[in-house]
C-alpha positions as a Markdown table, in Angstrom:
| # | Residue | x | y | z |
|---|---|---|---|---|
| 1 | Met | 37.2 | -57.8 | 43.3 |
| 2 | His | 34.5 | -57.9 | 40.6 |
| 3 | Pro | 35.7 | -57.8 | 36.7 |
| 4 | Lys | 34.4 | -54.2 | 36.2 |
| 5 | Arg | 36.4 | -52.8 | 39.1 |
| 6 | Ile | 39.8 | -54.5 | 37.9 |
| 7 | Leu | 38.9 | -53.1 | 34.5 |
| 8 | Asp | 38.6 | -49.4 | 35.8 |
| 9 | Leu | 41.5 | -50.0 | 38.5 |
| 10 | Ala | 43.9 | -51.2 | 35.7 |
| 11 | Leu | 42.9 | -48.9 | 32.6 |
| 12 | Gly | 42.2 | -45.7 | 34.6 |
| 13 | Ser | 45.2 | -45.7 | 36.5 |
| 14 | Val | 47.5 | -46.4 | 33.3 |
| 15 | Leu | 44.9 | -43.6 | 31.6 |
| 16 | Leu | 46.0 | -41.5 | 34.7 |
| 17 | Ala | 49.3 | -41.6 | 34.0 |
| 18 | Leu | 49.2 | -41.3 | 30.3 |
| 19 | Ala | 47.0 | -38.3 | 30.6 |
| 20 | Ala | 49.0 | -36.4 | 33.3 |
| 21 | Pro | 51.6 | -34.4 | 31.9 |
| 22 | Ala | 48.9 | -32.8 | 29.6 |
| 23 | Leu | 46.7 | -32.1 | 32.9 |
| 24 | Leu | 49.8 | -30.7 | 34.5 |
| 25 | Ala | 50.7 | -28.2 | 31.4 |
| 26 | Ala | 46.7 | -27.4 | 31.5 |
| 27 | Ala | 46.4 | -27.0 | 35.3 |
| 28 | Ala | 49.9 | -24.8 | 35.6 |
| 29 | Ala | 48.4 | -22.7 | 32.5 |
| 30 | Arg | 45.2 | -22.4 | 34.2 |
| 31 | Ala | 47.0 | -21.5 | 37.6 |
| 32 | Leu | 48.9 | -18.6 | 35.7 |
| 33 | Arg | 45.1 | -17.1 | 34.5 |
| 34 | Arg | 42.9 | -17.8 | 37.8 |
| 35 | Pro | 43.1 | -16.4 | 40.9 |
| 36 | Pro | 44.6 | -19.2 | 43.8 |
| 37 | Gly | 42.1 | -21.2 | 44.7 |
| 38 | Ser | 40.0 | -21.8 | 42.0 |
| 39 | Leu | 42.2 | -24.3 | 39.8 |
| 40 | Leu | 39.6 | -27.3 | 40.0 |
| 41 | Val | 35.8 | -27.0 | 39.8 |
| 42 | Arg | 34.2 | -29.0 | 43.2 |
| 43 | Glu | 30.5 | -29.9 | 42.5 |
| 44 | Ala | 28.3 | -32.2 | 44.5 |
| 45 | Ala | 27.5 | -35.5 | 42.6 |
| 46 | Thr | 25.5 | -38.5 | 43.3 |
| 47 | Gly | 26.8 | -41.9 | 42.9 |
| 48 | Leu | 26.4 | -45.6 | 43.7 |
| 49 | His | 23.4 | -46.4 | 46.1 |
| 50 | Gly | 23.1 | -42.7 | 46.0 |
| 51 | Arg | 26.0 | -41.6 | 47.8 |
| 52 | Thr | 27.1 | -37.8 | 47.2 |
| 53 | Phe | 30.9 | -37.4 | 46.7 |
| 54 | Thr | 32.6 | -34.4 | 45.5 |
| 55 | Leu | 33.7 | -34.4 | 41.7 |
| 56 | Arg | 36.4 | -32.9 | 41.3 |
| 57 | Thr | 37.1 | -31.5 | 37.4 |
| 58 | Leu | 40.1 | -29.1 | 35.8 |
| 59 | Pro | 37.8 | -27.5 | 33.5 |
| 60 | Val | 39.6 | -27.2 | 29.7 |
| 61 | Arg | 36.6 | -28.5 | 27.8 |
| 62 | Arg | 38.2 | -26.9 | 24.7 |
| 63 | Leu | 41.2 | -29.3 | 24.7 |
| 64 | Arg | 38.5 | -32.1 | 26.3 |
| 65 | Leu | 40.5 | -32.9 | 29.5 |
| 66 | Asp | 37.9 | -32.3 | 31.7 |
| 67 | Ala | 36.9 | -35.7 | 31.0 |
| 68 | Leu | 40.5 | -36.9 | 32.1 |
| 69 | Ser | 40.9 | -34.9 | 35.1 |
| 70 | Arg | 38.1 | -36.9 | 36.5 |
| 71 | Leu | 40.2 | -40.2 | 36.6 |
| 72 | Pro | 41.5 | -40.1 | 40.0 |
| 73 | His | 37.7 | -40.5 | 40.8 |
| 74 | Val | 37.9 | -44.1 | 38.6 |
| 75 | Val | 41.0 | -45.0 | 40.4 |
| 76 | Arg | 39.7 | -44.2 | 43.7 |
| 77 | Gly | 36.5 | -46.1 | 43.2 |
| 78 | Glu | 33.8 | -43.4 | 43.4 |
| 79 | Met | 33.5 | -43.3 | 39.5 |
| 80 | Ser | 33.7 | -46.1 | 36.8 |
| 81 | Leu | 35.2 | -45.8 | 33.4 |
| 82 | Val | 32.0 | -46.6 | 31.8 |
| 83 | Gly | 28.2 | -45.5 | 33.0 |
| 84 | Pro | 26.0 | -42.8 | 33.3 |
| 85 | Ala | 27.3 | -39.2 | 33.6 |
| 86 | Pro | 27.8 | -38.0 | 36.8 |
| 87 | Leu | 25.0 | -35.8 | 38.4 |
| 88 | Pro | 24.3 | -33.0 | 40.7 |
| 89 | Pro | 21.6 | -33.9 | 43.9 |
| 90 | Gly | 18.8 | -32.0 | 42.0 |
| 91 | Ala | 19.4 | -32.5 | 38.6 |
| 92 | Pro | 17.1 | -33.4 | 36.0 |
| 93 | Gly | 17.0 | -37.4 | 36.8 |
| 94 | Ala | 19.5 | -37.4 | 39.5 |
| 95 | Asp | 17.4 | -38.6 | 42.1 |
| 96 | Ala | 16.0 | -41.7 | 39.7 |
| 97 | Ala | 16.4 | -45.4 | 41.6 |
| 98 | Trp | 17.9 | -46.8 | 38.1 |
| 99 | Arg | 20.8 | -44.4 | 38.3 |
| 100 | His | 22.2 | -45.2 | 41.9 |
| 101 | Leu | 22.1 | -48.8 | 40.8 |
| 102 | Val | 25.7 | -48.3 | 38.9 |
| 103 | Lys | 28.8 | -45.7 | 39.6 |
| 104 | Pro | 28.6 | -42.7 | 37.2 |
| 105 | Gly | 31.2 | -43.1 | 34.6 |
| 106 | Leu | 33.2 | -40.9 | 32.7 |
| 107 | Thr | 31.9 | -42.0 | 29.4 |
| 108 | Gly | 28.7 | -43.9 | 28.5 |
| 109 | Leu | 26.2 | -44.5 | 25.7 |
| 110 | Ala | 25.2 | -40.5 | 25.8 |
| 111 | Gln | 28.4 | -39.6 | 25.4 |
| 112 | Val | 29.4 | -41.7 | 22.3 |
| 113 | Arg | 26.6 | -40.5 | 20.8 |
| 114 | Arg | 27.3 | -36.7 | 21.2 |
| 115 | Gly | 25.8 | -35.6 | 24.3 |
| 116 | Ser | 25.9 | -31.9 | 23.3 |
| 117 | Ala | 23.6 | -32.7 | 20.1 |
| 118 | Leu | 20.9 | -34.9 | 21.7 |
| 119 | Pro | 17.3 | -33.7 | 22.2 |
| 120 | Trp | 17.9 | -32.7 | 25.9 |
| 121 | Asp | 16.2 | -35.7 | 27.2 |
| 122 | Glu | 17.8 | -38.4 | 25.2 |
| 123 | Pro | 21.1 | -38.6 | 27.2 |
| 124 | Leu | 18.8 | -39.5 | 30.5 |
| 125 | Leu | 17.1 | -42.1 | 28.1 |
| 126 | Leu | 20.1 | -43.2 | 27.0 |
| 127 | Asp | 22.1 | -43.8 | 30.6 |
| 128 | Gln | 18.5 | -45.4 | 31.9 |
| 129 | His | 19.2 | -47.6 | 29.1 |
| 130 | Tyr | 22.4 | -48.4 | 29.8 |
| 131 | Val | 21.9 | -49.2 | 33.4 |
| 132 | Glu | 19.5 | -52.0 | 32.5 |
| 133 | His | 21.3 | -53.3 | 29.6 |
| 134 | His | 25.5 | -52.9 | 30.9 |
| 135 | Gly | 27.9 | -55.7 | 31.1 |
| 136 | Met | 31.4 | -56.1 | 29.5 |
| 137 | Gly | 30.7 | -56.6 | 26.2 |
| 138 | Leu | 28.7 | -53.4 | 26.0 |
| 139 | Asp | 31.6 | -51.4 | 28.0 |
| 140 | Ala | 34.1 | -52.7 | 25.7 |
| 141 | Ala | 32.5 | -51.3 | 23.2 |
| 142 | Leu | 31.9 | -47.7 | 24.5 |
| 143 | Leu | 35.4 | -47.7 | 25.5 |
| 144 | Leu | 36.4 | -48.2 | 21.7 |
| 145 | Arg | 34.1 | -45.8 | 20.6 |
| 146 | Thr | 34.9 | -43.0 | 23.0 |
| 147 | Pro | 38.0 | -41.9 | 21.3 |
| 148 | Arg | 36.3 | -41.7 | 18.0 |
| 149 | Ala | 33.8 | -39.6 | 19.5 |
| 150 | Leu | 35.8 | -37.2 | 21.9 |
| 151 | Ile | 37.8 | -35.8 | 18.1 |
| 152 | Gly | 34.9 | -36.1 | 16.1 |
| 153 | Thr | 32.1 | -33.5 | 15.5 |
| 154 | Pro | 28.7 | -33.5 | 16.9 |
| 155 | Arg | 26.0 | -35.0 | 14.7 |
| 156 | Arg | 23.3 | -33.2 | 13.7 |
| 157 | Arg | 19.9 | -35.1 | 14.1 |
| 158 | Gly | 18.6 | -36.7 | 11.5 |
| 159 | Arg | 21.1 | -37.8 | 9.7 |
């Protein structure tokens, strides 16, 4: 088994176990406010080698739990902890050949650089840079920087 997959499986399983109570509480709260069957958002995403899989997400962005609800995809091997953002087929950049060389990830360069505050094309360029330069050292650095990026406020351009 590849070292990255071992890390994804081990750390992903631990994170899923730690996040489970918060995810269950968020799911229960959402279930009380939503009609039956609308608990998870399901959308197609392209993964390694262009394979399409169904991405299931608990949409609780306000609490920043939406990414954690994707941890089962990491444990199953459809996604990685670190990689380019998962995109639906047909989205700008989703069909780029470089994107299909690695699994999509929960976090990556664009997320650590505060993706929502970036110009529209910069996340794609950062994803491409990750694919071209990925390795365990970069993954470790991004994993260490992700918690701070999640709780910090988006940086403004020019600062």
